[in-house]
Structure formats: C-alpha cells, structure tokens
N, C-alpha and C positions, 0 to 999 in steps of 0.2 A: 675653181677653174674648170673648164670643160674641155673634153676631148673633141677635137675636130674630126668627125668621122669621114667626111669626104672633102678632101683638100683639092681645089681646082688649080692651085698654083703650079705652073709648070715651069721649072727654072733651068732645065738642062738642055743643052743643044746636043747634036750628034756626038760632040767631043765630051760631053758630060760636064760642061762648064758654061757659065753665063757671066759676061762682064756687065758692070753697072750700066743701066740704061742712060744714065746721065753723063757717062764718061765720053769725053772727046778723045782721049788718048788711052792706050793700053796701060793697065795697071797690073797687079798681081793676077796670075791665073792659077787656078787649082785644077789639076788633072788626075784622073784615077790611075793608080799604079797596080794595086792588087788588094785582095781581102785576106784576112786572117781569121781562122775559126769557121765554124759552121753551126747552124741551129741544132740544138739538142742538149742532152744532159750527160752525155758520156764524156770521158776524158778528151780534151781538145774541142769539145763543143760548148757553145756559149748561150747564155740566156741573161739578158739585161746587163750588158758590159758597161758598168758606170765609170770605171777608172781605166786608163791606159797609160803606161809609162815605158819608154825604151831605155835600156841600160846603156850608158856610154862605154862601159867596160867591155861588153861583148856584142852589143847590138840587139841582144834579145829583147822581145817585147812581152811585157807583163800586163795581164788583162784581168780586171776584177770580174768574177763570175758570180752572179746573184743566186738567190734561192731557186730551187726547182719549182715547178707548177704542175698540178694535176687538173686539166680542164674538166674532167668528168665529175670531180667533186668541187671544183672552183676553190681550191686550196692551194697554198704554197707549201713546199716541202723543205724545211730547213736542213734536213740531212742529205739532200741532193744539191750539189753546187756548193755555195759558200766556201769558195776557194779562189786563189789567184792562179791562173793558168799561164805558163811560160811557153813562148813560141820562139823559134829561131827567126832571124831577120827575114828569111824566105817564107815564114808562115808555118814551118813544121812544128807540130806539138812536141815539146820536150818533157815537161813534168808539171807538177802542181804544188803550190804552197797551200797548206791546209788540207784537211781530210773531210770536211763537212761537220766536224765536231763543233757544237756551239759552246758558249759560255765565255765568261771573261778570261782575260790572260791569253793563253795559247788558242783558244777557240776563235773562230771567225763566223760572224752572222750578218750577212749582207755587206760584203766589201764594197766600198765606194772609191773615192779618189786615191791615187797612188802617187808617191813622190820618193826619189832616191835622195839620200843624204850625201852631198858631194864629199864630205869629210870621211865618213866611215863606210860609205857604200851601202849601208843598210836600206831596206825598203820599208817605207812608212805607209800604213794602210788605215784609211778611215773605216772603222768598224761600226756600222750604223746601229744595229740592233743591240750590240753590246755597249754602245755609247762611249767608246774609247778610241784611242789611237794604238794600233799594234805595230810592233817593229819586228822584222824578221831579217835574217841573213838571206839574201837572194839566191846565192849559189847552193846552199845546203837546205834551205827551207827551215833552218833552226830558229825557234822563237827566242827573241832577245828580251823584250819587255813590253809593257803596255802602260798607258797613263791617260789622264784626262777624264773629264765627266761632261756630258752634254744633255741638253733637253731631250726628253723622250717623245714618244708618239702621243699626240693628243687626239681627242675624239674626231674622227673623220679625216685625220691627217694621213697622207700618203708620203709626203716629204717631211723628213725630220732628221735629227741627230747630226754628227759631224759631217760636213759637206766637203767643200774644196779645201785643199791643204797646199801649203808651199813654204819654203824656207826663205827668210830674209838674209841680208848680208852679214848679220851677226850670228847666223845659225839658229835663230828662233824659228819656231814653227807656228804659222798663222793658220787657224782653223775656223771655218765658218760654222756657227752653231745655228742651224736653220730655224728651229722652232723658237729659239730665244731671240732671234733677230739681232745677233751680235757676233763679233769675231773674238776668238780667244787666242792669246799668244802664249806659247809654252817655251821654256828654256831648254837647253840641251839635256838637263837632268830630269825633264818632264814636269817641272814645277810651273805653275800658272804665274806668268809675268804681269799680264795686264789683259783687259778686255776693252773693246771699242765698238760703238754702234748701238743703236736702239730702234725700237719699232716706229715706223712712220714713213713719210714720202718726201721729207725735206732733205737737203744735202747732208750726207753723213748718217742718215736714217735708212732702215731696210725693212722690207717686207719679204722675208724669206731669202736671206743671203745664202747663195749656193756655191757656185764655183769661185775659185780665187787663184790668181796668178801674180807673181811678183817679178818685176823686171830686174834682170842681173845688171843692167847698166845704170838705171836711175834709182832703183829701189822703189819705184812707184808701185802701188798695190791696185790691182784690177779685181773688182768684186761684182759678181752677177747678182743684181738685186731683182730676184726672179719674179715675184708677183707685181713689182713696180715696172717690169719689162724694160729695164734700163741697165746700163753699166755704169758704176761709179768708180772713179779713179781718185785715189788718195796718194799723198806723198809718203815718204818713208817714215814720217812722224805721224801718220794717220790723219793729216789735214786734208780736207776736201779740195780737189783741184777742179774737176769737171765731171759732167755725166752726159751720156748720149743714149738715145733710144726712146721709142714709144711702142705701144701695143699695135700690131698690125701685121700685114703680109708684104708691105713694100720694102725695097732696099732700105736698110738702116732701121727697120722696125722688127720687133720680136714677138714670138708667142712662147713665153716661158722658157728662155734659153737655159741650157744645162752646162755645157762644157766651155772652158775658156783657157787660152794660153797666149803668150806673146813670143815673138821671134827676136833675133839679135838687133833688129831695127825698132823694136817695140811695136811692130804691127800686131794687131789683135785678132785672134782667130776665135770664132764663137760658134758653138753648136746650138743652133736655133731649133730647139727640140721639136715642138709641135708644128713648126713650119717645115720640118724635115729637110734641113739644109744647113750649110756652113757659110757664115758670112765673115768677111775679112774687112778690117778697118786699119787706117794708119794710126800713128801714135797720138794724133789729135782727135780721133774718133770720126774721121772722114771715111765714108764708104769706099771700098776698093772693088770688091768683087763678091760673087756668091756661087755656090756649087751645090747641086743636088735637087731632087725632086721627090715627091711623096709616092710611096706605094699606093695601090688601091686600098681604100678602106683603112687608112693609117690609124693606129691606136692600139692600146692593149687588147689582149684577147677577151672576148665576151665569155661568160660562163658556158661551158660545153664546146667552145671553139678550140681548134688546135692552137698551141701556144705560139706557133711560128707561122710565117708565110708559107702557104701551100702552092701559090701561083708562081711558076718559074720566072715570070716576068718581074716579080717583086724582088728577085735576087740578082737583077741585073746591076752592073756597076752604076754608081751614082744615084740609086734609088735608096731612100731611107724610110724606115718605120720608127720614128723618133730618133733623131741624132742626139746622142747622150754624152758619154764621157769623150773628152778631147784632150790631146797633148801634141805639142810641136817639138820636134827635135831634128836638127841638121837638115833643113830643107824639106821635111816631111811632116804631114799632119795626120795623126792617127784619130779616127772617129769611131767611137762605140755606137753601133747601130742596134738599138735596144731589142726590138721585137723581130729582127731577122737574124739575130744570133751571130753576129760577125763584127769585125773591126775593118773598116774601109781605110786603106792607106792612100793618101793624096800627095802628089808632088806639088811643091810651091814653085811657080815659074814666072818669068817676066820681070819687068822693071818695076820697082817699088815707088810708083807715082800715084799720089792721092787724087781722087775726084770727089767733089763735094756733093752731098745730097741736100735737098732743100731744108730738111728738118734735123735738128741735132738728134743723135740717137743715144741710148743709154748703155753704160758699160755692162758687158755681158759676162756670163759666168757659168759655173758648173753646178747645177743643182743636183742634189742627191735624190735619186728616185728610190726611196726605200719602200719595198713592197711588203708591208705587214699584213695587208688583207687584199684580197682580190677586188679589183675595181674596174669597172668600164667607164666610170665617170669620176673625174677627180674634182673635189670641191676645194675651192680656194680657202686657204687657212684663215680662220676667223681671228680678228684682232682680240687680244686679251683685254 
C-alpha cells in the first residue's frame, strides 16, 4: 500500500461536515465537539492513538498511546509511550495504565484497540508487539491477566498482530489476527474457542482483517477487510451476509480504513484512514454522511521530520492526518487522529435516514497500525 502524500479531497464545509452528494434528504450529521490530548510524548500527550473507549461507569475516555519516535534517528522508542492514557469526559488528563515497560504479561508494547467487559468492567487491550490481549482494572491500573497468541510481524509489514476486538452476546471476545487473515474467538477464561476466515477476496475471506465491531441488537459482526477496501458483515454464527466498499475517494469508497463501530440502530461508523475522514453508513451499507478533510502533506513523518504537525492550520477541528482508532458511545464518535496526536470527539446529529450511493461499499473496520519500523511508505502485505 502506498501513502498518499498530497490529498486533494476536501470534505469539510465551514461547519466541518459534508452530507452525501447523492442525498436528497438530510441524514446523519457529524459535528465537531472538542479534542482530547495533544501531540507529544509527555503525560497527557499522544502519538498514534489506535484505540479509544469511553467508560460507561464514569464517562472517562481511555486512549491507546503508541511507541515514541525520534525523527533524528528515524527510530521508534519502546520505552516512551506504550500506555493507555485516561482522560475525563472534558478532556482533562487523569492518569495512565502502563509505564512503558515492555514484555508479555503486565508489559504493554504498542496498544491497539480497547474494549470494556460489560460484566466485570475490566479493560481489554490489544497488545500488538507482545501478540496478546492484556486485561487491566481501569480504575486502579492493576494488571489482571493476559491471553492469546497472534501472528507476528512479517518482512515489510507495518500492520500485524491483534487488531479489532469486541465481545459477543455470550461474552466471548472476537479478535482480528491481521497477519493470519483470520478472526480468533476466546472464551471468558482466555481459551481459544474457534477461528474463522482465511486469506482471499471472496465472501468470508480477508486480506488484513483489522477493526471489528459486534452489534448488541443483532449480534452481527462488522469486519474491516483492510487491503480489500471493504466491510464484511457476518451474522452471529459467522455466516456471510453482505459486503460493501471499493477502493477510492468517493462516498462509500475507502483507502485502507482502520476504525469501525456501530450505534444503537446499527449505523456503521468508519475511520477511512488514508482518506482522512469518517464515513457513516446505515445498517444495510447505504452511505449516509462523511466528515473531515486531510491536513497538508498527510502521512507518517519522513526521517528527520518532526513526528507531529507543525502548521497550526493542521490542528484545526475536522482536519485529520490519518483517522485511526474509532469508537461510538451514547451519541458521540471518538476518532484517534494518528499523526496530529489527538482524539477528535464528534456529535451525531440528525435523522437517521439512509441515502443510496451508486456502488455497494465494503464493510469497514479498524486496522491496527503497528509501528515496528519507521516507514514513509507502507507496502501492501504480500500473500503467503
């Protein structure tokens, strides 16, 4: 895959939202509310926020904070970052889970997607470089357990390891194994229950399954088939239902989407990463609306460049440098803005009425952006 250095697509109006060009009537609108975090490596500052989750218990927002980066040596710094930062609902920094210590078990090395267990309240973390799922008590930061095993980094791979995670109605945890092109299901005791999916482009096959979300109403499973640039939807028994999306910049098209979630009506929210925007679809995959535009020269920092945006205009609301981690909760969408070091919080407004786009789109999701080596160019993962 390649990084688009200059993206001419402009999606935002003065109100930082754009409705579908094909819409005859208003559908869902996304509007900017506020930002959480700021670029940097100090407490409360963020770099590559892959996972975002809001606690229903207190409304605090938990954000995955990736490895640090030194542009002068073009190397990543595992002992900087590698934590989950906790913010109040208003964006005030409170504390961190993890201390930057690597290693399996209580160590965290490139945290990805985050989910809360509705039964225990524990926080589950996709721990990319440690190739496992870590479980912590969110209030105290106490380590509980770790489990699982996932495919590691192959030659030239930037994306790998455990990606999107979510619980089904039975309390099992579904985890995308990006490099293995499959999804693993773990029971509440951490044992492997089953796997589904394989490499390919046919229904039920994947090329880099990344983000994953499960509907609380239907049990349907929404999986980002990242390199196929589509979303696949499966039923609760993992039978293929439908897919939507193609590669491109038009409404309903994607450029390696990363984040995905669904709301109470099963509307689908997608972080369309290299198109630097968020797209919304109804439960049948019909396009509803889009929000966001690219910063100037969007993409990861080149060697020797500052790791974050230096142009104040790039930090304006509604501008993204790779929209990454995404979660929905109670009328708000939280979007991890990778290379501007923040989470943008969006309000969901308007009547939930679908408008059709000419082409079916593909189910979107959340790709794990595991930064093992510095790269200004991302190569598409080679089929084994």
